[in-house]
A tleap script that builds the chain and sets N, CA, C and O, in Angstrom:
source leaprc.protein.ff14SB
mol = sequence {
  NMET ARG GLN VAL ILE ASN ASP TRP LEU ARG
  GLU LEU ARG ILE ARG ARG LEU VAL GLY ARG
  ILE THR ALA ALA GLU ASP GLY GLY ASN GLU
  ALA GLY ALA LYS LEU LEU CYS ARG SER LEU
  TYR ARG GLU ILE ASN ALA ARG SER PRO ARG
  ALA VAL ALA ARG LEU GLU ARG ALA ARG GLY
  LEU CALA
}
set mol.1.N position { 2.451 16.971 -4.228 }
set mol.1.CA position { 1.564 17.505 -3.215 }
set mol.1.C position { 2.357 18.055 -2.024 }
set mol.1.O position { 2.025 19.102 -1.470 }
set mol.2.N position { 3.411 17.326 -1.645 }
set mol.2.CA position { 4.217 17.765 -0.508 }
set mol.2.C position { 4.871 19.117 -0.793 }
set mol.2.O position { 5.025 19.940 0.109 }
set mol.3.N position { 5.250 19.338 -2.043 }
set mol.3.CA position { 5.885 20.609 -2.405 }
set mol.3.C position { 4.918 21.776 -2.233 }
set mol.3.O position { 5.308 22.862 -1.804 }
set mol.4.N position { 3.678 21.542 -2.566 }
set mol.4.CA position { 2.670 22.591 -2.410 }
set mol.4.C position { 2.509 22.927 -0.928 }
set mol.4.O position { 2.405 24.097 -0.560 }
set mol.5.N position { 2.487 21.907 -0.089 }
set mol.5.CA position { 2.353 22.123 1.356 }
set mol.5.C position { 3.579 22.863 1.896 }
set mol.5.O position { 3.447 23.772 2.715 }
set mol.6.N position { 4.767 22.473 1.439 }
set mol.6.CA position { 5.994 23.146 1.890 }
set mol.6.C position { 5.986 24.621 1.498 }
set mol.6.O position { 6.369 25.480 2.292 }
set mol.7.N position { 5.553 24.911 0.280 }
set mol.7.CA position { 5.480 26.305 -0.160 }
set mol.7.C position { 4.473 27.088 0.671 }
set mol.7.O position { 4.707 28.247 1.016 }
set mol.8.N position { 3.355 26.451 0.990 }
set mol.8.CA position { 2.321 27.098 1.800 }
set mol.8.C position { 2.857 27.372 3.203 }
set mol.8.O position { 2.635 28.453 3.749 }
set mol.9.N position { 3.558 26.410 3.788 }
set mol.9.CA position { 4.132 26.600 5.120 }
set mol.9.C position { 5.185 27.704 5.113 }
set mol.9.O position { 5.290 28.479 6.064 }
set mol.10.N position { 5.955 27.770 4.047 }
set mol.10.CA position { 6.964 28.825 3.923 }
set mol.10.C position { 6.298 30.195 3.880 }
set mol.10.O position { 6.765 31.139 4.518 }
set mol.11.N position { 5.216 30.300 3.131 }
set mol.11.CA position { 4.511 31.573 3.072 }
set mol.11.C position { 3.939 31.939 4.440 }
set mol.11.O position { 3.939 33.112 4.814 }
set mol.12.N position { 3.458 30.957 5.183 }
set mol.12.CA position { 2.958 31.231 6.533 }
set mol.12.C position { 4.075 31.735 7.444 }
set mol.12.O position { 3.869 32.654 8.236 }
set mol.13.N position { 5.267 31.127 7.328 }
set mol.13.CA position { 6.401 31.586 8.139 }
set mol.13.C position { 6.742 33.034 7.813 }
set mol.13.O position { 7.035 33.824 8.711 }
set mol.14.N position { 6.705 33.382 6.533 }
set mol.14.CA position { 7.002 34.751 6.128 }
set mol.14.C position { 5.962 35.713 6.683 }
set mol.14.O position { 6.309 36.769 7.211 }
set mol.15.N position { 4.699 35.356 6.566 }
set mol.15.CA position { 3.633 36.221 7.084 }
set mol.15.C position { 3.747 36.389 8.598 }
set mol.15.O position { 3.533 37.483 9.120 }
set mol.16.N position { 4.083 35.306 9.306 }
set mol.16.CA position { 4.240 35.363 10.752 }
set mol.16.C position { 5.407 36.290 11.128 }
set mol.16.O position { 5.303 37.072 12.072 }
set mol.17.N position { 6.513 36.195 10.383 }
set mol.17.CA position { 7.646 37.068 10.659 }
set mol.17.C position { 7.297 38.535 10.438 }
set mol.17.O position { 7.691 39.397 11.222 }
set mol.18.N position { 6.560 38.814 9.374 }
set mol.18.CA position { 6.154 40.196 9.106 }
set mol.18.C position { 5.284 40.715 10.253 }
set mol.18.O position { 5.448 41.854 10.690 }
set mol.19.N position { 4.375 39.898 10.731 }
set mol.19.CA position { 3.529 40.297 11.865 }
set mol.19.C position { 4.341 40.538 13.128 }
set mol.19.O position { 4.084 41.492 13.863 }
set mol.20.N position { 5.315 39.680 13.380 }
set mol.20.CA position { 6.160 39.845 14.571 }
set mol.20.C position { 7.031 41.088 14.461 }
set mol.20.O position { 7.267 41.764 15.462 }
set mol.21.N position { 7.512 41.400 13.258 }
set mol.21.CA position { 8.314 42.612 13.060 }
set mol.21.C position { 7.459 43.840 13.345 }
set mol.21.O position { 7.900 44.769 14.022 }
set mol.22.N position { 6.244 43.841 12.830 }
set mol.22.CA position { 5.336 44.975 13.041 }
set mol.22.C position { 5.055 45.161 14.533 }
set mol.22.O position { 5.066 46.283 15.038 }
set mol.23.N position { 4.802 44.051 15.236 }
set mol.23.CA position { 4.529 44.132 16.671 }
set mol.23.C position { 5.754 44.641 17.434 }
set mol.23.O position { 5.619 45.441 18.360 }
set mol.24.N position { 6.936 44.184 17.052 }
set mol.24.CA position { 8.156 44.630 17.724 }
set mol.24.C position { 8.388 46.121 17.495 }
set mol.24.O position { 8.765 46.845 18.416 }
set mol.25.N position { 8.160 46.574 16.263 }
set mol.25.CA position { 8.336 47.997 15.971 }
set mol.25.C position { 7.311 48.839 16.713 }
set mol.25.O position { 7.642 49.898 17.245 }
set mol.26.N position { 6.066 48.373 16.751 }
set mol.26.CA position { 5.018 49.119 17.459 }
set mol.26.C position { 5.296 49.181 18.954 }
set mol.26.O position { 4.949 50.158 19.618 }
set mol.27.N position { 5.929 48.129 19.481 }
set mol.27.CA position { 6.258 48.090 20.903 }
set mol.27.C position { 7.553 48.800 21.234 }
set mol.27.O position { 7.932 48.869 22.403 }
set mol.28.N position { 8.237 49.327 20.238 }
set mol.28.CA position { 9.469 50.060 20.478 }
set mol.28.C position { 10.692 49.174 20.637 }
set mol.28.O position { 11.725 49.636 21.122 }
set mol.29.N position { 10.600 47.914 20.240 }
set mol.29.CA position { 11.712 46.985 20.371 }
set mol.29.C position { 12.525 46.986 19.074 }
set mol.29.O position { 12.336 46.133 18.207 }
set mol.30.N position { 13.427 47.953 18.960 }
set mol.30.CA position { 14.215 48.097 17.733 }
set mol.30.C position { 15.149 46.920 17.496 }
set mol.30.O position { 15.266 46.432 16.372 }
set mol.31.N position { 15.815 46.463 18.555 }
set mol.31.CA position { 16.767 45.353 18.405 }
set mol.31.C position { 16.045 44.073 17.986 }
set mol.31.O position { 16.527 43.330 17.131 }
set mol.32.N position { 14.899 43.827 18.589 }
set mol.32.CA position { 14.119 42.640 18.231 }
set mol.32.C position { 13.630 42.699 16.804 }
set mol.32.O position { 13.637 41.693 16.095 }
set mol.33.N position { 13.204 43.880 16.380 }
set mol.33.CA position { 12.731 44.052 15.007 }
set mol.33.C position { 13.876 43.823 14.019 }
set mol.33.O position { 13.677 43.232 12.958 }
set mol.34.N position { 15.064 44.290 14.369 }
set mol.34.CA position { 16.216 44.108 13.486 }
set mol.34.C position { 16.559 42.627 13.335 }
set mol.34.O position { 16.843 42.166 12.230 }
set mol.35.N position { 16.533 41.882 14.437 }
set mol.35.CA position { 16.799 40.440 14.373 }
set mol.35.C position { 15.743 39.717 13.544 }
set mol.35.O position { 16.061 38.820 12.763 }
set mol.36.N position { 14.500 40.111 13.718 }
set mol.36.CA position { 13.428 39.488 12.951 }
set mol.36.C position { 13.544 39.827 11.467 }
set mol.36.O position { 13.212 39.002 10.616 }
set mol.37.N position { 14.010 41.032 11.153 }
set mol.37.CA position { 14.211 41.414 9.753 }
set mol.37.C position { 15.276 40.530 9.111 }
set mol.37.O position { 15.148 40.143 7.950 }
set mol.38.N position { 16.316 40.215 9.858 }
set mol.38.CA position { 17.344 39.312 9.327 }
set mol.38.C position { 16.760 37.932 9.053 }
set mol.38.O position { 17.051 37.324 8.023 }
set mol.39.N position { 15.937 37.437 9.973 }
set mol.39.CA position { 15.296 36.138 9.766 }
set mol.39.C position { 14.388 36.162 8.549 }
set mol.39.O position { 14.350 35.208 7.772 }
set mol.40.N position { 13.659 37.255 8.388 }
set mol.40.CA position { 12.771 37.399 7.232 }
set mol.40.C position { 13.576 37.410 5.939 }
set mol.40.O position { 13.190 36.770 4.961 }
set mol.41.N position { 14.686 38.129 5.929 }
set mol.41.CA position { 15.536 38.193 4.749 }
set mol.41.C position { 16.039 36.799 4.377 }
set mol.41.O position { 16.029 36.425 3.204 }
set mol.42.N position { 16.477 36.032 5.373 }
set mol.42.CA position { 16.956 34.668 5.116 }
set mol.42.C position { 15.837 33.782 4.585 }
set mol.42.O position { 16.053 32.986 3.671 }
set mol.43.N position { 14.659 33.916 5.146 }
set mol.43.CA position { 13.537 33.085 4.729 }
set mol.43.C position { 13.113 33.412 3.298 }
set mol.43.O position { 12.803 32.510 2.519 }
set mol.44.N position { 13.097 34.685 2.956 }
set mol.44.CA position { 12.693 35.083 1.605 }
set mol.44.C position { 13.711 34.596 0.581 }
set mol.44.O position { 13.340 34.169 -0.513 }
set mol.45.N position { 14.970 34.657 0.926 }
set mol.45.CA position { 16.013 34.266 -0.015 }
set mol.45.C position { 16.250 32.766 -0.079 }
set mol.45.O position { 16.939 32.285 -0.979 }
set mol.46.N position { 15.688 32.027 0.861 }
set mol.46.CA position { 15.824 30.568 0.825 }
set mol.46.C position { 15.029 30.036 -0.362 }
set mol.46.O position { 13.932 30.510 -0.661 }
set mol.47.N position { 15.589 29.072 -1.011 }
set mol.47.CA position { 14.894 28.519 -2.176 }
set mol.47.C position { 13.870 27.492 -1.727 }
set mol.47.O position { 14.141 26.660 -0.861 }
set mol.48.N position { 12.714 27.561 -2.317 }
set mol.48.CA position { 11.679 26.587 -2.013 }
set mol.48.C position { 12.069 25.244 -2.626 }
set mol.48.O position { 12.817 25.206 -3.603 }
set mol.49.N position { 11.574 24.149 -2.067 }
set mol.49.CA position { 11.875 22.829 -2.637 }
set mol.49.C position { 11.480 22.726 -4.103 }
set mol.49.O position { 12.154 22.053 -4.883 }
set mol.50.N position { 10.405 23.383 -4.477 }
set mol.50.CA position { 9.953 23.353 -5.863 }
set mol.50.C position { 10.965 24.050 -6.776 }
set mol.50.O position { 11.248 23.573 -7.875 }
set mol.51.N position { 11.507 25.179 -6.317 }
set mol.51.CA position { 12.502 25.899 -7.108 }
set mol.51.C position { 13.786 25.093 -7.241 }
set mol.51.O position { 14.399 25.075 -8.308 }
set mol.52.N position { 14.195 24.427 -6.166 }
set mol.52.CA position { 15.400 23.591 -6.220 }
set mol.52.C position { 15.210 22.458 -7.224 }
set mol.52.O position { 16.114 22.173 -8.009 }
set mol.53.N position { 14.053 21.812 -7.209 }
set mol.53.CA position { 13.784 20.721 -8.141 }
set mol.53.C position { 13.787 21.227 -9.582 }
set mol.53.O position { 14.284 20.546 -10.480 }
set mol.54.N position { 13.239 22.409 -9.803 }
set mol.54.CA position { 13.215 22.987 -11.147 }
set mol.54.C position { 14.636 23.275 -11.641 }
set mol.54.O position { 14.954 23.018 -12.802 }
set mol.55.N position { 15.485 23.804 -10.765 }
set mol.55.CA position { 16.876 24.071 -11.139 }
set mol.55.C position { 17.625 22.775 -11.438 }
set mol.55.O position { 18.415 22.714 -12.380 }
set mol.56.N position { 17.378 21.745 -10.640 }
set mol.56.CA position { 18.042 20.461 -10.873 }
set mol.56.C position { 17.621 19.860 -12.207 }
set mol.56.O position { 18.450 19.307 -12.929 }
set mol.57.N position { 16.351 19.964 -12.532 }
set mol.57.CA position { 15.885 19.453 -13.845 }
set mol.57.C position { 16.539 20.233 -14.972 }
set mol.57.O position { 16.943 19.652 -15.979 }
set mol.58.N position { 16.646 21.552 -14.810 }
set mol.58.CA position { 17.239 22.383 -15.856 }
set mol.58.C position { 18.718 22.032 -16.065 }
set mol.58.O position { 19.225 22.111 -17.184 }
set mol.59.N position { 19.393 21.650 -15.006 }
set mol.59.CA position { 20.819 21.300 -15.108 }
set mol.59.C position { 21.042 19.831 -15.442 }
set mol.59.O position { 22.179 19.390 -15.615 }
set mol.60.N position { 19.949 19.077 -15.531 }
set mol.60.CA position { 20.070 17.648 -15.861 }
set mol.60.C position { 20.508 16.803 -14.684 }
set mol.60.O position { 21.036 15.708 -14.877 }
set mol.61.N position { 20.301 17.288 -13.458 }
set mol.61.CA position { 20.727 16.550 -12.266 }
set mol.61.C position { 19.610 15.676 -11.698 }
set mol.61.O position { 19.867 14.770 -10.905 }
set mol.62.N position { 18.383 15.948 -12.102 }
set mol.62.CA position { 17.255 15.197 -11.524 }
set mol.62.C position { 17.027 13.883 -12.243 }
set mol.62.O position { 16.120 13.132 -11.885 }
savepdb mol mol.pdb
quit
């Protein structure tokens, strides 16, 4: 159950970042939008706890 909540919170963080990037671009804040894009990239590429557990099971580490 906790994994489902973590995944949901991660998706909310991604959606919030996308909204902040859009607002920064609309406001003409190029530097702020660029920093937020980096944060979004890191968040998207971060592995969810569920994915980490699946990889550990596949490798026999769990």
